N, C-alpha and C positions, 0 to 999 in steps of 0.2 A: 675564656678558657677554665678560670678557677670555678665558675658555677657550671660548665659542663663536667669538670671533674667530680665536683660534689654531687651532681645528679646520677652519674655513673657509679660512685661510690655508695651512694645510699640506696642503690639497687642490689647490692650484694647482701649475702645473708647475714645473719646476726654474728654467727662464729668469724666471718670474714672481716667484718668490721671490727670486731674486738683484737683480732689478729692483727690486722694492719695497724690500729691505733697503738697496740703495746709495742709491736715492732718498730714504729717509729720513734716512740720514747725512748726505746733501748738504742737505736741509733743516734739520735739526738744527743743523749747522755753520754754515750761513748765518745763520741765526736768532740763533745766540750769538754770532756775529761782528758783526752788524748791531744788537744789541740796544743798545749805547752810543753809536748816532749820533744826530743831530738829527734825520733824516728816516729812519724805520725800514724802510719800504716800498721806498724807492730804495736804500737799503743793502743789503736783504734780496735783491733782485733783482740788484744789482750782484754780489753775493757768488755768488748761484747762477750766475750766468754766469762769473764768474771760477774757480769752481770746476770747473765743468764743461769750461772751455776748458782751464784747467791740467792736468787729468788726461786729458782727452779727446784734446788734441793729443799727449800722449806715448804714449797707447793707438793714436791713428791712424798716429803714427811706427812704432810697432813693427809693426803690421799691415802697413803699407806696406812695411817692411823684409822682413818674411816672405814677403809676395808676390812682391816683386822678387828676393829671394834665391832663391826657389823656381824662379821662370822661368828666372833666369840658371843657376843650378846645373843645371838640366836640360839646357840646351844647352851647357853646358862643362862644367868640372870643379866636384865640390861645393864645394871651399873657395873657390874665386871667387864662387860665390853666397852664400858665408857673409860674405866680405868687402865685396861689394856691398850686401847686405841691410843689413847693420849700418851702413855708410856712408849708404845712401839714408836708412834710418830715422832716425839720429841728424841727419843735415843737414835733412831734412823737418821733423822736429819742432823742432830749433832755430830753423829759419827762420821758421816758423808762429808759434811762441812769441814770437819776438822782434817780429813784426809785432802781434800781439794784445797785447803789453805796452805798446803805444802808443794803446790805445783809451782814450777817456777816462771817468773813474769805475771802469773795470774793470782798467785797465794797474797802478796802483800796487796793487791787491790782488793782482795775478798777480807783480808783482816781490817783495813781501813773501812771498809763498807759495814762491818760489824762493829767496829769500834764506838762505843757511846761517849766517848770524852770529848766528842767535837760538838761544838755548839755555835750560834751566830751571834756576833758581837756587833751590834749596831752602834756605829759612830756617827751618824748623820749624814754620811756620804755614800755609803755602800753596805752591803750585808757582807763581809768576810767570815768564812768559816775559820775558826779558831779551835785547835786540838790541845789538849793539856799532854 
């Protein structure tokens, strides 16, 4: 059964393979993060929304920056396009990310994903994540 599934999957177009792989990673991550919550279904849905927003906002900001930079770079000098594109991408992503972090149920999850004070503390038995 697994070999037949893999044969079918390998026949898919490249975009479908990438989409299915990323979707599977999002679902597994959301399920593992929501496993310890009181209401698993609500936590699972909130985790999926938070993961998609967290990574989607930054991917959208990069795409917006590339698009704007290319448009401006064609009309002016290329280095001006680079500067404007990077600025628009970072500003847009930071602005939308800040607004998304105010969403109830999802906001604290996005703040946790964006927090850089967490690290892995190896104690010889497991890899617990510790946040300051």
